[in-house]
N, C-alpha and C positions, 0 to 999 in steps of 0.2 A: 770269403776268403780273396787275401788275396793275391796278387799275379808277383806272379815271379820276378825276379828286377828282370836284367835284359844281362847282365853279369852273373847272374842264377841261367842266365836262355844262352847263352854261349859256352857255360862251363856241358852245361848237361847236352849238347848239343855238340859236343866232343867228345863226353863220355859215350856217351849212345852211339857214336862212331864209332869206340873202339881204340880214342888216341888217350892212351891214358898217364901220358908223359904231359905236361907242359910240355919240357926241352925237346922232344919230338913233333911236338903239332908246333911248338916256337919255331920250328925249323922251319918246316912243310909252308908256316905261312911268313918264312925271313924275315921274322921281329927278336926279338932276346924275351926269355922266357921270360921275363921279369914286364914284359909290356903286355904280354901275356894274360898274363897273371893282373896287375891295373882292372885289366878291359873287363875279367871277370871277376874283377870284388866291383864293379862298380866306381875305380879310383880315374880310371881314363874312357875314354865314348871313344869307341874306332871312330874312322874313321867309310867310306861307303868303297872303299879298298879293299879295305881287310876283311868289311862283313861278306861281300862279296866271295873274296877263295874262301875265309869260313863257309855259309852255306854251301861252296862248293866243292871245298874238303868232307864236308859233316852229309850232305846232303837235304839240308836242312832250307825253307825255300831262308833269304834274306830277310823277306817282308816277318816272319815268327822273333828271327833271329833279335830284328830291333822292335818292332810293335808288340810282337807278343801274339799277332794271330795274326794269323791266312789273309791274303789279300780278298776282298769279298766278302771276310766276317766280323759281326759286331767287335770291336775291344771288347773285353772280359767287362769291364762301365758297363757298358753297352746293354749286353745279357742280362733281362726280369730274372 
């Protein structure tokens, strides 16, 4: 099974947290909605500041958003 991309995890975290529209979430991130769309579509890599804010707003860990697994867990590719 393929691991979701960073963009897919960002989108999933946003939607799971109840932020349905990009515009609403982009305003909270203080970014243009086009920029947020580029993050979620893997056309732009968010910096540490954006990942930190995304994690705060969605309740997901920054490590999960960036790497796809929690700190201290084996990466999905490493799981047998």
